[in-house]
C-alpha positions in Angstrom: -14.7 -36.3 2.6 -14.2 -34.5 6.0 -15.8 -31.2 6.6 -13.3 -30.1 9.3 -10.5 -27.9 7.9 -7.1 -29.4 8.0 -4.2 -27.3 9.3 -1.4 -27.2 6.8 2.3 -26.4 7.1 1.5 -23.0 5.6 -1.0 -22.0 8.2 1.0 -19.3 10.1 -1.9 -17.2 11.3 -2.0 -19.0 14.7 1.7 -18.2 15.1 1.1 -14.5 14.4 -1.7 -14.5 17.0 0.5 -16.2 19.6 3.3 -13.8 18.9 1.0 -10.8 19.6 -0.3 -12.4 22.8 3.3 -13.1 23.8 4.4 -9.6 23.1 1.5 -8.2 25.1 2.1 -10.5 28.1 5.9 -9.7 28.2 6.0 -6.0 27.3 2.9 -4.3 28.6 2.8 -5.1 32.3 6.2 -3.6 33.1 6.6 -1.5 30.0 6.4 2.2 29.5 3.1 4.0 30.1 3.2 5.6 26.7 3.2 3.5 23.5 6.3 4.2 21.4 6.2 5.2 17.8 8.1 2.1 16.9 5.4 -0.1 18.4 2.6 1.9 16.8 4.5 1.5 13.5 4.8 -2.3 14.0 1.1 -2.6 14.9 0.2 -0.5 11.8 2.3 -2.8 9.6 0.5 -5.8 11.2 -2.9 -4.4 10.5 -2.1 -3.5 7.0 -0.9 -7.1 6.4 -4.1 -8.4 8.0 -6.1 -6.1 5.7 -4.3 -7.7 2.7 -5.1 -11.2 4.0 -8.8 -10.3 4.6 -9.0 -8.6 1.2 -7.7 -11.7 -0.6 -10.2 -13.9 1.2 -13.1 -11.4 0.6 -12.4 -11.2 -3.1 -12.0 -15.0 -3.5 -14.9 -16.1 -1.2 -17.3 -13.3 -2.2 -17.7 -14.8 -5.7 -18.8 -18.2 -4.3 -20.5 -17.4 -1.0 -21.9 -13.8 -1.1 -23.0 -13.8 2.5 -19.6 -14.9 3.8 -18.0 -12.4 1.4 -20.1 -9.6 2.9 -18.8 -10.4 6.4 -15.2 -10.6 5.2 -15.6 -7.3 3.4 -17.0 -5.7 6.6 -14.1 -7.1 8.7 -11.7 -5.8 6.0 -13.2 -2.4 6.3 -13.0 -2.4 10.1 -9.4 -3.4 10.0 -8.6 -0.5 7.7 -10.4 1.8 10.1 -8.2 0.5 12.9 -5.1 1.0 10.8 -6.2 4.5 10.0 -6.5 5.2 13.8 -3.1 3.7 14.4 -1.6 5.9 11.7 -3.1 9.0 13.5 -1.9 7.7 16.9 1.6 7.4 15.5 1.7 11.0 14.5 0.2 12.0 17.9 2.8 10.0 19.9 5.9 11.6 21.5 8.8 12.0 19.1 11.7 9.5 19.8 14.5 12.1 19.7 13.0 14.8 21.9 10.1 13.1 23.7 8.1 16.1 22.6 4.4 15.5 22.0 3.2 17.1 18.7 0.5 19.8 19.1 -3.0 18.9 18.0 -2.8 21.5 15.2 0.3 19.8 13.7 -1.5 16.4 13.8 -4.6 17.8 12.2 -2.6 19.5 9.4 -0.9 16.2 8.7 2.5 17.7 8.4 5.1 15.2 7.1 7.9 14.5 9.4 10.4 13.0 6.9 12.3 9.8 7.0 12.3 7.4 8.8 8.9 8.5 10.1 7.6 8.7 6.6 7.7 4.9 6.2 4.5 4.5 8.1 2.9 7.1 5.8 4.1 5.4 2.7 2.7 2.1 3.8 -0.6 3.8 4.8 -0.9 5.5 1.4 -0.1 2.4 -0.6 -2.9 0.6 1.3 -5.2 3.6 1.0 -5.1 3.3 -2.8 -6.3 -0.3 -2.5 -9.0 0.7 0.0 -10.3 3.3 -2.3 -10.7 0.7 -5.1 -12.4 -1.8 -2.9 -14.5 0.3 -0.5 -17.0 3.2 -0.9 -16.7 6.3 1.2 -20.1 5.4 2.7 -18.7 2.1 3.9 -15.7 3.7 5.5 -17.8 6.2 7.5 -20.8 4.1 8.3 -21.1 3.1 12.0 -23.0 0.0 10.8 -21.7 -2.6 8.4 -25.2 -3.0 6.7 -25.0 -6.7 6.7 -28.4 -8.1 6.0 -27.9 -10.8 3.5 -28.6 -14.4 4.7 
């Protein structure tokens, strides 16, 4: 029995990685200086999907290999934190219709902007419910993952 993992036809993660690298190489060098809300929304969607993938792995692996599960849970938490920051960046980015940048007070208040902008918020809230079930508030606010198991 070989210990090297085999790549199967269903292994699409390398393609997702390549697509992100391709997007960066094509769009960032000559693109706009300010990230658009559409791109922030797409990146948020990507991270939420990655969160779901890491969550599935963490739940599955954690039962068999606790140390590996700890690392996967820590990665899952950090991905959620990144998605949370992207959600905040989305609401801080210039509005597509006017180009106007929201004031800091409006961003802090979390004022809803309505459809279609609400889509990113709905996705974020759906995932936040899962995060609350899987993660403690201390885990979410800790600067250190606390990984000590060997």
